[in-house]
GUKE-832830 format. One line per 3 residues: number of its first residue (from 1); their letters; for each residue y, x, z of C-alpha. Coordinates in steps of 0.2 Angstrom, whole numbers, plus 5000, padded with zeros to 4 digits. Layout:
# GUKE-832830
NUM = A = Y:X:Z | ...
***
This chain:
# GUKE-832830
1 = MNC = 6026:5425:4280 | 6021:5410:4290 | 6005:5398:4284
4 = SKC = 6010:5383:4274 | 5998:5375:4280 | 6001:5378:4301
7 = NEN = 6018:5386:4299 | 6013:5394:4316 | 6005:5409:4312
10 = DGV = 6006:5423:4301 | 5999:5422:4283 | 5987:5430:4276
13 = FKR = 5980:5424:4261 | 5989:5419:4243 | 5983:5407:4234
16 = AYS = 5988:5408:4218 | 5984:5395:4208 | 5990:5382:4221
19 = GEL = 6004:5394:4230 | 5997:5392:4246 | 5999:5407:4259
22 = LCK = 5986:5404:4273 | 5984:5410:4288 | 5966:5417:4294
25 = PCF = 5959:5399:4302 | 5967:5388:4291 | 5960:5400:4276
28 = LNS = 5942:5400:4283 | 5944:5382:4285 | 5950:5377:4267
31 = IET = 5936:5388:4263 | 5921:5375:4272 | 5931:5360:4268
34 = KAL = 5928:5363:4249 | 5911:5368:4251 | 5907:5351:4261
37 = HTI = 5918:5342:4247 | 5906:5350:4235 | 5893:5344:4244
40 = SKY = 5900:5325:4246 | 5908:5324:4229 | 5890:5327:4221
43 = SMI = 5880:5320:4233 | 5869:5336:4235 | 5863:5334:4252
46 = GYG = 5856:5322:4261 | 5852:5318:4280 | 5839:5327:4288
49 = QRI = 5833:5336:4271 | 5826:5354:4274 | 5835:5367:4264
52 = AVG = 5829:5383:4256 | 5846:5396:4254 | 5843:5408:4242
55 = VSG = 5849:5426:4250 | 5850:5440:4241 | 5861:5452:4254
58 = GKD = 5875:5451:4244 | 5894:5441:4250 | 5889:5424:4240
61 = SLT = 5873:5422:4247 | 5879:5429:4267 | 5892:5418:4266
64 = LLS = 5886:5401:4260 | 5873:5404:4274 | 5887:5405:4286
67 = VLK = 5896:5393:4279 | 5881:5379:4277 | 5874:5385:4294
70 = KIL = 5892:5378:4304 | 5895:5364:4293 | 5877:5357:4291
73 = KKN = 5878:5356:4311 | 5895:5345:4312 | 5888:5334:4300
76 = NDN = 5869:5333:4298 | 5853:5336:4306 | 5848:5349:4293
79 = DVI = 5835:5363:4295 | 5838:5379:4284 | 5828:5393:4282
82 = AIT = 5835:5408:4271 | 5825:5416:4255 | 5825:5433:4247
85 = IDE = 5819:5438:4233 | 5813:5456:4234 | 5813:5459:4215
88 = GIE = 5806:5479:4218 | 5823:5490:4214 | 5821:5507:4220
91 = NYR = 5836:5514:4232 | 5845:5495:4229 | 5833:5478:4236
94 = DES = 5828:5487:4253 | 5847:5491:4258 | 5849:5472:4254
97 = LGI = 5835:5465:4265 | 5837:5474:4282 | 5857:5467:4281
100 = VKN = 5848:5449:4276 | 5839:5450:4293 | 5851:5455:4303
103 = HCD = 5861:5442:4298 | 5848:5430:4299 | 5845:5435:4317
106 = KIN = 5864:5437:4321 | 5865:5417:4316 | 5847:5413:4321
109 = IPF = 5842:5409:4304 | 5822:5409:4301 | 5821:5420:4285
112 = KVF = 5804:5424:4272 | 5806:5437:4258 | 5796:5436:4242
115 = SYK = 5792:5448:4232 | 5791:5450:4211 | 5776:5460:4212
118 = ELF = 5766:5449:4225 | 5771:5432:4216 | 5771:5440:4195
121 = GTS = 5759:5458:4196 | 5772:5467:4193 | 5791:5474:4199
124 = MDE = 5806:5475:4190 | 5806:5495:4189 | 5789:5493:4180
127 = AML = 5795:5479:4171 | 5809:5490:4162 | 5797:5501:4159
130 = KRP = 5787:5492:4150 | 5794:5481:4140 | 5796:5484:4121
133 = SKK = 5813:5483:4118 | 5831:5486:4127 | 5840:5476:4116
136 = KFS = 5828:5461:4112 | 5823:5461:4129 | 5838:5461:4143
139 = SCS = 5834:5466:4163 | 5843:5448:4167 | 5831:5439:4153
142 = ICG = 5819:5445:4161 | 5825:5443:4179 | 5831:5427:4177
145 = AFR = 5812:5422:4170 | 5808:5429:4188 | 5822:5424:4198
148 = RRA = 5819:5408:4194 | 5800:5405:4196 | 5802:5416:4213
151 = LDI = 5814:5403:4221 | 5802:5386:4217 | 5790:5394:4225
154 = AAK = 5797:5402:4240 | 5805:5385:4240 | 5791:5374:4241
157 = SVN = 5778:5388:4251 | 5789:5382:4263 | 5793:5365:4260
160 = ADL = 5808:5363:4258 | 5818:5344:4250 | 5834:5358:4241
163 = MAT = 5834:5374:4236 | 5855:5380:4237 | 5860:5395:4227
166 = AHN = 5878:5402:4230 | 5885:5401:4213 | 5903:5400:4210
169 = LDD = 5915:5394:4200 | 5916:5409:4191 | 5898:5410:4188
172 = HIQ = 5898:5394:4179 | 5910:5397:4167 | 5905:5413:4165
175 = TFM = 5885:5406:4164 | 5893:5390:4150 | 5901:5409:4138
178 = INL = 5884:5413:4139 | 5876:5399:4133 | 5891:5395:4122
181 = ISG = 5890:5414:4112 | 5870:5411:4113 | 5870:5394:4103
184 = DTD = 5860:5387:4120 | 5868:5368:4118 | 5854:5360:4128
187 = RIG = 5858:5373:4143 | 5875:5368:4142 | 5869:5350:4145
190 = WMY = 5860:5356:4162 | 5879:5361:4168 | 5885:5348:4176
193 = PTP = 5882:5349:4196 | 5875:5333:4203 | 5860:5338:4208
196 = MEY = 5843:5331:4197 | 5824:5332:4205 | 5813:5341:4198
199 = DGG = 5795:5348:4200 | 5789:5338:4215 | 5804:5331:4221
202 = LKK = 5814:5350:4225 | 5832:5347:4220 | 5844:5363:4215
205 = IKP = 5861:5363:4225 | 5876:5375:4223 | 5887:5371:4235
208 = FLE = 5899:5385:4229 | 5903:5378:4215 | 5920:5373:4216
211 = LYE = 5926:5393:4225 | 5936:5408:4218 | 5924:5423:4219
214 = NEI = 5939:5433:4228 | 5940:5419:4241 | 5922:5421:4247
217 = VFY = 5924:5439:4247 | 5938:5435:4258 | 5929:5423:4270
220 = AFL = 5916:5435:4272 | 5928:5448:4276 | 5938:5439:4288
223 = SGI = 5921:5432:4297 | 5916:5451:4299 | 5900:5446:4289
226 = EFQ = 5892:5462:4283 | 5885:5461:4264 | 5877:5475:4252
229 = AEQ = 5892:5481:4239 | 5880:5491:4228 | 5878:5481:4213
232 = CPY = 5861:5480:4203 | 5860:5495:4194 | 5852:5486:4181
235 = MNE = 5869:5473:4178 | 5878:5483:4162 | 5866:5476:4151
238 = SIR = 5872:5460:4154 | 5887:5452:4145 | 5891:5442:4163
241 = SDF = 5902:5459:4164 | 5914:5455:4149 | 5913:5440:4154
244 = RDF = 5919:5440:4171 | 5934:5455:4169 | 5937:5444:4156
247 = FNN = 5941:5426:4166 | 5950:5437:4178 | 5963:5446:4168
250 = LEK = 5969:5429:4161 | 5969:5422:4179 | 5980:5436:4182
253 = THP = 5994:5430:4169 | 5990:5412:4171 | 5985:5407:4190
256 = GIK = 5971:5393:4191 | 5966:5395:4170 | 5947:5399:4181
259 = YNC = 5950:5379:4185 | 5954:5373:4171 | 5941:5379:4163
262 = YNS = 5929:5373:4174 | 5934:5354:4174 | 5934:5356:4153
265 = VNK = 5916:5364:4157 | 5910:5349:4166 | 5916:5338:4157
268 = LSK = 5906:5344:4139 | 5891:5346:4148 | 5892:5329:4157
271 = VLH = 5896:5320:4140 | 5878:5335:4134 | 5868:5326:4146
274 = DSN = 5874:5308:4143 | 5873:5308:4126 | 5853:5312:4129
277 = QNL = 5843:5308:4143 | 5829:5321:4137 | 5841:5336:4137
280 = SPY = 5835:5336:4155 | 5827:5354:4161 | 5817:5342:4174
283 = SKR = 5811:5332:4162 | 5796:5344:4157 | 5779:5346:4151
286 = ACL = 5767:5359:4160 | 5764:5376:4154 | 5748:5380:4142
289 = KCG = 5743:5393:4153 | 5752:5391:4169 | 5754:5372:4171
292 = NTS = 5770:5374:4178 | 5783:5362:4172 | 5794:5370:4154
295 = TNE = 5804:5367:4143 | 5791:5374:4130 | 5770:5373:4125
298 = VCS = 5773:5391:4135 | 5784:5393:4149 | 5799:5411:4149
301 = VCK = 5787:5417:4164 | 5770:5416:4155 | 5781:5424:4139
304 = TLF = 5789:5436:4149 | 5771:5443:4157 | 5761:5441:4141
307 = LLE = 5776:5454:4131 | 5776:5465:4145 | 5755:5465:4149
310 = SQ = 5754:5468:4131 | 5764:5483:4129
***
């Protein structure tokens, strides 16, 4: 069947929630256009701003790097640099570092690596052996605290104005559910997509926030982007996988339900944020131990390191 958009080429991707059947050129263009629309809609990128892109070697981040390179070349004068965080997970991260380097060389983007061991004195594998309890101290809680801080440090070290991550629509609604069941309503108020300035002027942006994960995978496939397919060996400790399966099953029988949920999350987030500006994660005090910005007297990184070192 012919493409619903151009009515010339054979369709290769059926977008169930819209009913469109798209050919390769029209599908690729739709992803780039959607990303550009999200950037414009939430005022994510300004002219001449330097962008650090968090690149893990997975499908989402490598595709984001390629899409930003392509659309910014047409629309803005922005420097882009790729940043990879090496968590120190044996037989997992080594492969992705090579994939990221090859991709960056291919599209002519500079690339820097920052490691947990270098920044925090411990690798992820070491932290797993030191943690006091698997149930109370999950791998994702440790890695999340370290990764957020590592990306901030990396972005500032390369003089970036923006820190871009490849969080997609699926990630967004899964995060909402995790915050909801954990009772962390403050974080729901931080989820609205408009970037806010924090920590010396740095902003975090998510240009893929309105894209389905499966669309990003297909873009990578059609574009010939090599990515690491192997999942993190610690991922099964997180409830996120359960929510991923839950939403994917709902989407199969109710196409578009993820979009409905995404829109509802943003409405709730905006109401919570607007009702109390103090909810902003960027209106912070300094951590008493390390001096970095924190919502509490001691930041999550210092708390994590203390618990690991006390074992």
